[in-house]
N, C-alpha and C positions, 0 to 999 in steps of 0.2 A: 481573522476574517470576520467581519461583521455581517451577520445574516439575519434577515427579517422574514416574516411570514408572506409578505406580498412581494412579488418580483425578486425573490431571493435567489442567489446563486445556488447551484447544487452543492451538496456536501460531498467532498472527495473522499472515496473509500478505496484503499488499496486492497485488492483481493487476489491472494495467491491462487494459482490455477486449480489446485485441489480443493479449494474452499468455495468455489462458485456453485452454489446450490440453486434449486428452483426458487427457494424463498428469497435468496439474494438477487436473482434475476428479476423477480417480481418487484422487489424494492426499487431496482433500477428502472423498471418500466413505469413505476408510479411517478417518476420524474423528480424525486427529491435528491437523488444521489447521482454522482458520476463515478462509475467504477473505473479504476486504474490498475495497471499491471505492467510488468516488464518480464519477458520470457527468458529469465536467467537459467531456468531448469530445462533439462532435456525433456522432450515430449510435452512441453507446455506451449500452448498456442493462445493467441489472444482473439477471441471471437469479436466480431464487430461491436458487440455490446460493451466492450471495455476499451478504454483509451490507453494507448501505449504511453507510459510515463517516461520522462527523461531519466536515463539511468544514473546511478551513483558513479562518482569519479573513481571509486575503487574497482569498477568493472574493468576487466581485461578483455581483449578482443575475443577470446574463446568463450567469454560469458555472455556475449551480446545475442547470440542465437538468431539474429535477423540479418538479412541482406543490408548492406550499407544504405541502399536506396529507401529502405523501410524504417530506418532509425529516425526517431523524432528529433526535431530541432536541428541545431548545428553542433558539430563536435565541440566547438568553443563553449556551448551551453553545458557541457558535461563537467562543470566545475564541482568541486567536492563540498560535501557537507562538513561542517566543523564537528559533527557528532559521530562520524564513522569510527574513529578510534575508540571512543567511549562505548559505542554499540558493541564493537569487537571485544572490549574488556568485559562487558556484561555477559554476552552469549558465548564467548570463546573464539579464538582464532580458527579453530577447526570448522567453524560454522560460517565461513566467509560468504557463501552464497546467501544464507539467511540474512546476514548483516547487510548485504547489498540490497535485498528486498526492503528491509527496514529503512535503510538510509535513503533509498529511492522514494519511499512513501513520505519520509520527512522532507526531502528536497522538493517534492511536488505539492506540499501543503495539504497532505491528506489528514483528515480528522480521525480516521480509524483505519485499522489494519485487520484484515480477516484472514485467518490461517487455521489449518488443522494441525499444525506443528506444535504439539504440547511439549515435546522433549527439548527442543532447542529454542523456542520462542515464547510460547505462552507461560512456561514455567518462570520466565523472567519478566512477565507482564508488568508487575508493579514498578520495577526498576526502569524498564523501558518507558512506561507512561510518565514517570517522574522526569526522566531525561528529556523526552521528546515532546510531551504534551499531546501524544497520540493515544487513543484508546485501542486496546487489543481485544479481539473477539474470536471465539471459535464459531464456525457457522451454525452449530447447534444452539448458540445463544442468540438466535434470530430475534426473539422478542426484546431482549436487552438492546440489541443493535438498533432495532426499529425505534425503541424509546429514545435511545441516544440521538439518532438522526432527527427525530421530532423535536428533541430539546435544543439541538443546534439550529434547526431551521426556524423554530418559533421563539428563539431567545431574543 
């Protein structure tokens, strides 16, 4: 995605529900980013500040956690990413929901992925970044995330 300083599109950031901090919300309000999410996890909801992403093809009906009428796009749009199998090899088959989040971020063209999950996702950040070209951040790395967004917007 080619992005410039003037009239540039927003940088897409996939933000897991537990990672949505006040600092991330502020970054969204500044207009540089578009926060995306899909509620795969129980008790995760998507405030109006985040856009519902088109889910990964690996998602099963019980993963979707939304009424059919609230699902984005068309079911035909739920084609698979060629990277899902590789994501699962990296983070492990037992972490399927985490893989669905990551694959969804990739499918939706997100530049970064924000998560608090150090055990199942961030520990594999280097391999995932090399595979997908997506940067991975913990919400505590807000200043690094903000610098990254600025570098994408003004490149």
